[in-house]
C-alpha positions as semicolon CSV with decimal commas, in nm:
position;residue;x (nm);y (nm);z (nm)
1;M;10,822;-0,634;3,574
2;R;10,865;-0,266;3,560
3;E;10,665;-0,039;3,315
4;P;10,894;0,158;3,068
5;D;10,823;0,491;3,243
6;Q;10,944;0,349;3,562
7;E;11,260;0,220;3,409
8;N;11,326;0,552;3,256
9;E;11,285;0,723;3,590
10;V;11,526;0,468;3,757
11;A;11,776;0,553;3,499
12;L;11,748;0,928;3,527
13;S;11,771;0,903;3,907
14;A;12,088;0,717;3,875
15;A;12,222;0,948;3,634
16;R;12,164;1,242;3,870
17;L;12,317;1,077;4,160
18;A;12,610;1,005;3,950
19;A;12,653;1,367;3,847
20;Q;12,631;1,482;4,193
21;R;12,901;1,247;4,301
22;R;13,144;1,381;4,022
23;K;13,076;1,733;4,138
24;S;13,162;1,659;4,509
25;R;13,488;1,477;4,448
26;E;13,793;1,623;4,619
27;P;14,101;1,729;4,433
28;A;14,397;1,472;4,420
29;A;14,581;1,452;4,753
30;G;14,833;1,740;4,787
31;H;14,665;1,961;4,551
32;S;14,395;2,221;4,600
33;S;14,153;2,338;4,319
34;T;14,378;2,628;4,256
35;A;14,724;2,440;4,273
36;Q;14,970;2,470;3,985
37;W;15,027;2,138;3,797
38;P;15,358;2,078;3,643
39;A;15,396;2,200;3,278
40;A;15,369;1,935;3,005
41;V;15,717;1,801;2,903
42;P;15,852;1,961;2,585
43;F;15,897;1,720;2,325
44;D;16,262;1,782;2,280
45;Q;16,305;1,650;2,631
46;L;16,159;1,321;2,558
47;S;16,401;1,019;2,575
48;D;16,326;0,914;2,211
49;Y;16,417;1,272;2,101
50;H;16,741;1,237;2,278
51;T;16,824;0,934;2,101
52;L;16,759;1,113;1,761
53;E;16,988;1,391;1,872
54;R;17,263;1,129;1,962
55;L;17,223;0,961;1,620
56;R;17,267;1,302;1,445
57;E;17,590;1,367;1,629
58;V;17,724;1,031;1,575
59;N;17,657;1,063;1,208
60;A;17,815;1,409;1,191
61;A;18,115;1,277;1,387
62;M;18,154;0,998;1,126
63;D;18,091;1,238;0,839
64;V;17,782;1,023;0,740
65;Q;17,485;1,186;0,563
66;Q;17,145;1,111;0,668
67;P;17,038;0,852;0,412
68;Y;16,654;0,877;0,401
69;F;16,398;1,103;0,256
70;R;16,582;1,151;-0,083
71;M;16,379;1,376;-0,308
72;H;16,286;1,202;-0,637
73;E;16,206;1,484;-0,895
74;G;15,990;1,270;-1,127
75;H;15,894;0,911;-1,183
76;A;16,134;0,675;-1,013
77;A;16,164;0,357;-1,231
78;S;16,482;0,172;-1,310
79;T;16,637;0,528;-1,311
80;T;16,530;0,824;-1,108
81;V;16,636;1,187;-1,077
82;I;16,775;1,304;-0,736
83;D;16,952;1,642;-0,676
84;H;16,893;1,713;-1,061
85;R;17,107;1,411;-1,153
86;E;16,974;1,081;-1,308
87;V;17,091;0,782;-1,115
88;L;17,019;0,415;-1,116
89;N;16,719;0,333;-0,890
90;F;16,707;0,021;-0,678
91;A;16,479;0,177;-0,390
92;S;16,129;0,147;-0,539
93;Y;15,876;-0,130;-0,503
94;D;15,798;-0,127;-0,891
95;Y;15,853;-0,469;-0,923
96;V;15,705;-0,544;-1,278
97;G;15,728;-0,188;-1,394
98;L;15,343;-0,095;-1,395
99;N;15,376;0,237;-1,194
100;A;15,374;0,450;-1,495
101;D;15,236;0,221;-1,736
102;P;14,996;0,438;-1,965
103;R;14,706;0,182;-1,931
104;V;14,735;0,216;-1,547
105;S;14,746;0,598;-1,550
106;E;14,449;0,622;-1,792
107;A;14,246;0,386;-1,562
108;A;14,316;0,618;-1,280
109;K;14,238;0,936;-1,461
110;N;13,912;0,799;-1,598
111;A;13,840;0,704;-1,238
112;I;13,881;1,079;-1,124
113;D;13,673;1,196;-1,418
114;R;13,390;0,965;-1,312
115;Y;13,407;0,963;-0,939
116;G;13,615;1,246;-0,830
117;V;13,945;1,242;-0,631
118;S;13,799;1,148;-0,310
119;P;13,525;0,883;-0,191
120;S;13,449;1,134;0,071
121;G;13,367;0,920;0,347
122;S;13,393;0,558;0,475
123;R;13,237;0,252;0,255
124;L;12,953;0,241;0,516
125;V;12,833;0,577;0,484
126;A;12,962;0,749;0,166
127;G;13,250;0,578;0,003
128;C;13,135;0,276;-0,201
129;R;13,185;0,292;-0,569
130;P;13,140;0,010;-0,835
131;V;13,526;0,005;-0,880
132;H;13,574;-0,095;-0,514
133;D;13,354;-0,414;-0,574
134;E;13,524;-0,477;-0,894
135;L;13,860;-0,479;-0,746
136;E;13,766;-0,702;-0,446
137;A;13,613;-0,956;-0,706
138;A;13,940;-0,975;-0,899
139;L;14,132;-1,018;-0,589
140;A;13,903;-1,294;-0,485
141;R;13,951;-1,452;-0,826
142;H;14,310;-1,405;-0,799
143;Y;14,323;-1,657;-0,497
144;G;14,033;-1,862;-0,600
145;L;13,837;-1,779;-0,270
146;P;13,504;-1,638;-0,218
147;A;13,551;-1,296;-0,099
148;A;13,789;-0,999;-0,061
149;M;13,791;-0,647;0,090
150;V;14,007;-0,349;0,034
151;F;14,143;-0,105;0,312
152;V;14,290;0,246;0,247
153;S;14,649;0,140;0,416
154;G;14,856;-0,154;0,388
155;H;14,976;-0,091;0,738
156;S;14,616;-0,046;0,864
157;T;14,508;-0,385;0,701
158;N;14,743;-0,589;0,917
159;V;14,685;-0,375;1,236
160;S;14,290;-0,374;1,180
161;T;14,247;-0,740;1,088
162;I;14,464;-0,878;1,377
163;S;14,333;-0,665;1,640
164;C;13,965;-0,746;1,521
165;L;13,999;-1,121;1,530
166;M;14,218;-1,179;1,817
167;G;14,188;-1,061;2,190
168;E;14,260;-1,150;2,558
169;G;14,250;-1,526;2,596
170;D;14,399;-1,587;2,235
171;L;14,740;-1,663;2,108
172;V;14,938;-1,526;1,812
173;L;15,259;-1,688;1,701
174;S;15,460;-1,484;1,442
175;D;15,795;-1,510;1,268
176;T;16,058;-1,287;1,420
177;L;16,108;-1,118;1,099
178;S;15,751;-1,021;1,074
179;H;15,670;-0,644;0,959
180;N;15,603;-0,386;1,197
181;S;15,235;-0,382;1,107
182;I;15,188;-0,728;1,226
183;Q;15,362;-0,648;1,549
184;V;15,143;-0,352;1,624
185;G;14,829;-0,544;1,525
186;I;14,925;-0,811;1,795
187;K;14,991;-0,563;2,049
188;L;14,673;-0,383;2,010
189;S;14,467;-0,706;1,988
190;G;14,561;-0,783;2,365
191;A;14,649;-1,142;2,269
192;A;14,945;-1,332;2,400
193;R;15,217;-1,337;2,172
194;R;15,495;-1,575;2,100
195;S;15,758;-1,549;1,821
196;F;15,964;-1,807;1,661
197;A;16,299;-1,799;1,493
198;H;16,284;-1,704;1,118
199;N;16,110;-2,006;0,930
200;D;16,192;-2,245;1,205
201;M;15,921;-2,487;1,190
202;E;16,061;-2,698;1,475
203;A;16,074;-2,402;1,710
204;L;15,708;-2,308;1,607
205;E;15,597;-2,647;1,692
206;T;15,762;-2,634;2,018
207;L;15,579;-2,322;2,096
208;L;15,244;-2,493;2,000
209;I;15,307;-2,781;2,210
210;E;15,388;-2,558;2,512
211;N;15,121;-2,291;2,464
212;R;14,830;-2,397;2,236
213;A;14,605;-2,575;2,511
214;Q;14,619;-2,272;2,732
215;F;14,436;-2,040;2,472
216;R;14,091;-2,013;2,286
217;N;14,189;-1,904;1,948
218;A;14,536;-1,936;1,788
219;L;14,669;-1,739;1,487
220;I;15,016;-1,801;1,305
221;I;15,156;-1,517;1,103
222;V;15,417;-1,520;0,833
223;E;15,499;-1,326;0,534
224;G;15,477;-1,473;0,181
225;L;15,813;-1,286;0,087
226;Y;16,011;-1,129;0,350
227;S;16,078;-0,776;0,304
228;M;16,416;-0,758;0,467
229;D;16,569;-1,095;0,360
230;G;16,395;-1,179;0,042
231;D;16,308;-1,535;0,101
232;I;15,976;-1,732;0,133
233;P;15,820;-1,943;0,405
234;P;15,755;-2,313;0,395
235;L;15,384;-2,295;0,349
236;D;15,319;-2,670;0,312
237;R;15,472;-2,718;0,658
238;L;15,290;-2,427;0,817
239;I;14,949;-2,558;0,683
240;A;15,034;-2,901;0,842
241;L;15,111;-2,752;1,172
242;K;14,790;-2,511;1,173
243;R;14,590;-2,805;1,096
244;K;14,749;-3,041;1,367
245;Y;14,713;-2,765;1,651
246;G;14,383;-2,599;1,541
247;C;14,517;-2,254;1,449
248;W;14,430;-2,012;1,171
249;L;14,714;-1,923;0,948
250;M;14,764;-1,577;0,793
251;V;15,004;-1,487;0,501
252;D;15,112;-1,126;0,428
253;E;15,176;-1,122;0,060
254;A;15,270;-0,755;0,070
255;H;15,572;-0,837;-0,155
256;A;15,497;-1,159;-0,299
257;I;15,233;-1,082;-0,551
258;G;15,414;-1,018;-0,902
259;C;15,744;-1,171;-0,754
260;V;15,686;-1,524;-0,634
261;G;15,546;-1,814;-0,857
262;A;15,595;-1,876;-1,234
263;T;15,334;-1,620;-1,306
264;G;15,374;-1,403;-0,996
265;K;15,046;-1,502;-0,838
266;G;15,206;-1,512;-0,495
267;S;15,352;-1,763;-0,247
268;F;15,086;-2,005;-0,284
269;E;15,180;-2,055;-0,655
270;G;15,557;-2,056;-0,547
271;C;15,510;-2,312;-0,289
272;G;15,262;-2,529;-0,501
273;I;14,980;-2,517;-0,239
274;N;14,603;-2,462;-0,266
275;A;14,528;-2,109;-0,166
276;A;14,221;-2,224;0,014
277;D;14,437;-2,398;0,267
278;V;14,544;-2,045;0,404
279;D;14,267;-1,904;0,624
280;I;14,378;-1,532;0,578
281;W;14,557;-1,381;0,283
282;M;14,674;-1,023;0,322
283;G;14,843;-0,796;0,075
284;T;14,916;-0,439;-0,037
285;L;14,829;-0,250;-0,356
286;S;15,143;-0,035;-0,339
287;K;15,411;-0,265;-0,485
288;T;15,342;-0,473;-0,796
289;L;14,983;-0,327;-0,830
290;A;15,096;0,030;-0,867
291;S;14,851;0,176;-0,629
292;T;14,807;0,237;-0,252
293;G;14,620;0,051;-0,003
294;G;14,571;-0,309;0,131
295;F;14,362;-0,614;0,107
296;I;14,213;-0,923;0,292
297;V;14,108;-1,235;0,111
298;G;13,945;-1,530;0,250
299;S;13,605;-1,695;0,328
300;R;13,281;-1,509;0,308
301;P;13,226;-1,520;0,696
302;L;13,570;-1,377;0,749
303;I;13,505;-1,084;0,531
304;D;13,164;-1,032;0,668
305;L;13,326;-1,010;1,017
306;L;13,580;-0,757;0,912
307;R;13,356;-0,554;0,726
308;A;13,160;-0,522;1,022
309;Y;13,418;-0,495;1,301
310;A;13,751;-0,408;1,162
311;S;13,810;-0,044;1,273
312;G;14,055;0,060;1,005
313;Y;13,771;-0,040;0,758
314;V;13,474;0,089;0,942
315;Y;13,589;0,407;1,084
316;S;13,834;0,494;0,795
317;V;13,765;0,660;0,452
318;A;13,733;0,435;0,169
319;L;14,015;0,376;-0,096
320;A;14,017;0,661;-0,348
321;P;13,851;0,537;-0,661
322;A;14,153;0,637;-0,861
323;L;14,362;0,385;-0,662
324;A;14,122;0,126;-0,686
325;A;14,099;0,169;-1,060
326;S;14,483;0,176;-1,097
327;A;14,527;-0,141;-0,875
328;L;14,253;-0,328;-1,081
329;R;14,428;-0,246;-1,413
330;A;14,752;-0,344;-1,286
331;M;14,621;-0,678;-1,199
332;E;14,459;-0,727;-1,535
333;I;14,802;-0,651;-1,689
334;L;14,991;-0,875;-1,461
335;N;14,761;-1,154;-1,548
336;D;14,788;-1,077;-1,926
337;E;15,154;-1,031;-1,941
338;P;15,338;-1,299;-1,735
339;E;15,654;-1,232;-1,914
340;R;15,706;-0,925;-1,681
341;V;15,744;-1,171;-1,389
342;R;15,990;-1,388;-1,579
343;K;16,204;-1,060;-1,675
344;L;16,193;-0,967;-1,296
345;Q;16,302;-1,309;-1,179
346;D;16,572;-1,344;-1,456
347;N;16,715;-0,993;-1,336
348;C;16,703;-1,110;-0,959
349;A;16,893;-1,436;-1,052
350;L;17,156;-1,231;-1,239
351;F;17,218;-0,994;-0,951
352;L;17,250;-1,283;-0,702
353;R;17,485;-1,457;-0,932
354;L;17,709;-1,147;-0,988
355;A;17,695;-1,052;-0,625
356;A;17,835;-1,419;-0,534
357;Q;18,112;-1,374;-0,784
358;S;18,188;-1,017;-0,634
359;G;18,210;-1,173;-0,291
360;L;17,900;-0,980;-0,164
361;D;17,681;-1,160;0,100
362;T;17,309;-1,160;-0,014
363;G;17,190;-1,367;0,278
364;R;16,889;-1,596;0,237
365;A;16,756;-1,408;-0,076
366;G;16,599;-1,595;-0,363
367;P;16,519;-1,453;-0,697
368;F;16,213;-1,270;-0,598
369;A;16,273;-0,895;-0,627
370;I;16,426;-0,824;-0,286
371;V;16,814;-0,885;-0,244
372;P;16,988;-0,757;0,068
373;V;17,359;-0,704;0,064
374;M;17,462;-0,779;0,407
375;V;17,699;-0,525;0,565
376;G;17,668;-0,559;0,949
377;D;17,769;-0,231;1,093
378;S;17,495;0,024;1,077
379;I;17,710;0,335;1,019
380;L;17,916;0,134;0,746
381;A;17,570;0,072;0,565
382;A;17,461;0,438;0,593
383;K;17,806;0,541;0,446
384;L;17,787;0,271;0,174
385;S;17,461;0,408;0,061
386;E;17,612;0,761;0,049
387;R;17,903;0,640;-0,155
388;L;17,686;0,458;-0,410
389;L;17,460;0,761;-0,461
390;K;17,762;0,958;-0,546
391;R;17,842;0,700;-0,806
392;G;17,501;0,694;-0,951
393;V;17,325;0,416;-0,771
394;N;17,022;0,488;-0,527
395;V;16,981;0,215;-0,284
396;L;16,895;0,264;0,084
397;P;17,034;0,105;0,399
398;V;16,827;-0,089;0,658
399;M;16,963;-0,052;1,021
400;F;16,872;-0,142;1,361
401;P;16,588;-0,152;1,499
402;A;16,450;-0,259;1,167
403;V;16,684;-0,544;1,158
404;P;16,881;-0,703;1,447
405;M;17,201;-0,542;1,564
406;Q;17,489;-0,603;1,344
407;E;17,275;-0,720;1,051
408;A;17,249;-0,393;0,876
409;R;17,227;-0,425;0,508
410;L;17,169;-0,236;0,177
411;R;16,829;-0,338;0,038
412;F;16,820;-0,366;-0,339
413;F;16,455;-0,377;-0,495
414;L;16,490;-0,524;-0,862
415;S;16,242;-0,443;-1,125
416;A;16,147;-0,602;-1,463
417;L;16,246;-0,269;-1,599
418;H;16,616;-0,311;-1,510
419;S;16,857;-0,395;-1,800
420;E;17,127;-0,642;-1,751
421;L;17,394;-0,358;-1,791
422;Q;17,228;-0,161;-1,505
423;I;17,255;-0,461;-1,274
424;V;17,613;-0,542;-1,369
425;K;17,711;-0,165;-1,299
426;A;17,527;-0,159;-0,950
427;V;17,678;-0,481;-0,823
428;S;18,033;-0,381;-0,943
429;I;18,002;-0,021;-0,774
430;A;17,858;-0,185;-0,452
431;A;18,136;-0,436;-0,437
432;E;18,408;-0,175;-0,509
433;E;18,285;0,067;-0,245
434;L;18,223;-0,183;0,021
435;A;18,579;-0,321;-0,010
436;Q;18,727;0,030;0,009
437;L;18,532;0,099;0,324
438;R;18,625;-0,223;0,495
439;D;18,992;-0,179;0,390
440;A;18,975;0,157;0,568
441;S;18,814;0,006;0,881
442;F;18,510;0,247;0,835
443;G;18,286;0,205;1,119
444;R;18,509;-0,006;1,328
445;A;18,749;0,257;1,480
446;L;18,504;0,527;1,595
447;P;18,667;0,865;1,635
448;L;18,711;1,007;2,013
449;S;18,460;1,256;1,949
450;V;18,194;1,003;1,937
451;F;18,254;0,906;2,291
452;N;18,230;1,270;2,410
453;L;17,882;1,322;2,274
454;R;17,612;1,446;2,526
455;S;17,455;1,152;2,699
456;S;17,082;1,109;2,668
């Protein structure tokens, strides 16, 4: 056995030899040490930038304004102010109306006074505050599970959790309508991926039969309330499949809390299942809970693993104390005032009923806060959004690639703050404007100028 000094000398010798080899390497073939390498490609020459330019040109040719990044000049609730004009607002996640609740605002202000604005570091080194632990304990109680942890970003919560738990030799099966954060997390994990048709349990089982035995660990991922379609998954059948084939089940509750279930607890309440039958609960703080960030709830070993290895937690700043405090207070109000959830769900049921009477296609949506009005053509959806804004209704389009080609839609976010009159007005205007655009064949007969645009 070598003595420690001998081992150090061997290591130093190896390091010196490696350094000498690096110095003696020849330049790449065809290039001398003084050769000029090609310049970096300007960003405006990248193919993705050319695609953006082409989209701008098509919009200009069709006289369609860019529908996104509308500037809200104050608090966006059931109404908002855009371009100095008050309009009805159906483009915010304030599902139970807590974003400007004075009790939530007071909790955030008190946290700033006590802790400052920023945690000034990650939870590991400088970011821990009592309010973080209090929020995590409340989230764990909400699901009746042992432990929870919060992240600074909802998107990062999915990316970090999936890429931490899964790797090469593992399998992830996800619904085709899963959020971008889920897709990115799977990609970064290096695990094999299989997608099944939306809520198609037969397709999922077929994939499990064909693939499960080839992989070490397997994870099934669904959303508790799908953000583009407004429907929920069959959790009872998913639990049966994950048990049968030895998988973990992860449910993304980003939009479900406050919207699904009689008291808004989420999809486990809405589907009548025990929350402990799901291995990983994920959610965000930025919708019903009137804050920003994300969370994971589950077993103590799961949370211990993520606290030690999840990159978006270990290497990222902690959630701002004011945001943790506002989310905690919002959770308390949600539990104390279930009538907010009933009002939200009543508003959604009213919207769906009026939309059906007006001939609007709301797809698979249930009375859970998110209602798409299916349009089909992306240019038509953008123009419809523009026309509605002119008539005092703010609602944004969702277009390819966020949804499949020819499945563009306007996505209405309902709130407990909306009045019946506001919903009646919005549905009526949407039906009128869509009918007028379709009668004019807007989006179907493109002008000749569109076909003369510069090719990318």
